[in-house]
N, C-alpha and C positions, 0 to 999 in steps of 0.2 A: 130618197124616195122620189119617184117621178111625180110631176105635177098632176098628171092624170089620176094616179092612184090616190094621192092626197085628196084631190077633189071628189073622187068616187066615194071615199070613206067619210067625208064631212057630213055630220049630222045623221049618220047611219047607225042604227042600233044592232042590226043583224046583217051578216054576210052569208054568202053561200060557200060552203066548203065541199070540194069535190075530191074524193080519194079513190084509189084503186083497191078493190077488195083483194086482200092478200091470199085468199083461198079461191075466189071466183074469177078474179081478173076483171070484174065489171067495174064501171065507173059508178060511184054512189055519191049523191049530193045531199047535204044536210044543211039546214039553216043553223047558224051558230052565233052566239054573242061573242064579242071581241072587245079588246081595249088596245089602244095604241100608246107606245112610248118611244119617242124618237123615231127611228126608221124601222120599227118592228111592230107587228101585231102579236097579241098574246091571246091564246084560247085556253079555256079550261073545259075538259071533258066532263059531262054531267056525272057520269059514273066513274070518274077518275081513270086509273090505269086499267080498269075493267072494260072501258068503252071500246067498241070495235073500231071506231074511226081513229082513236088514239093508237091502237095496235097497227092499223093500216098505215098511218102517216109515219110511223117509226120505220117502215120497210119500203115505202114507195113515195114518189113525189106527189104533191098535192096542188090544188088550185084554189085560190080565194077569189070571189067575184062580188062586186057591188056596183049598182047603177051602170051596168053594161061594160064595166072595166074588170079585167081578170089578170091575176098574177099567178104564174106557175112557179113553184118553188119547192123547197124541202123544209121540213119542220125540224126544229131542235127541241127534243124533249127536255123538260125541266123537272128534276126530281129532288133537288135540294129544298128542304122544307122552308127555309127562310125566303128563297126566291119564289116558291109556289105561293106562300102567304102574301108576298108583295103583290103578285098578280091577282090573287083573290081579293085583296084590299082594293086594287084598282077597279075590279069588277063591282065591288060594293059601292064605290064612289060613283060609278057610272050608272048602275042599274038599281041601286038601293040594297041595303043589307038584307031586308026581308025577302026580296026577290031572289037574291043569290043564295041565301040560306034555304029557301024553299025549293029552288031548282037544281042546286049543286050540293048534294048531300056528302060527296066524297071529294076531298081536296088533297090528294096525294101527288098529283102531277099537273103540269101545265105544258103548253107548247109555245115556243117562240118562232115566229115566221118573219124572215127578212122581207121588207117591202121594196128593196132597191133592185 
């Protein structure tokens, strides 16, 4: 992970996710929660596999941005239940179980994003 990316994510609870609409071709930006583990960021779509941004990142490159630093990359979908549960548990540790349970009703997928 580059030093600039590491510094941009320090102490940040929300990042900007920009995806390209698979139907419209438009750039769409959403604020999203994330967690880091080693040189990857992990995202959980609020409505799981039904989320439009999840469907978009499966087909097009994406960009993550925080504190003026952006990384263009591709997402790796995570569908294995044990790995998804691990990511959700990291979300609970960072944001609190009550917040994650309230805002993330469906936990069937997650996304891994390389930050290198």
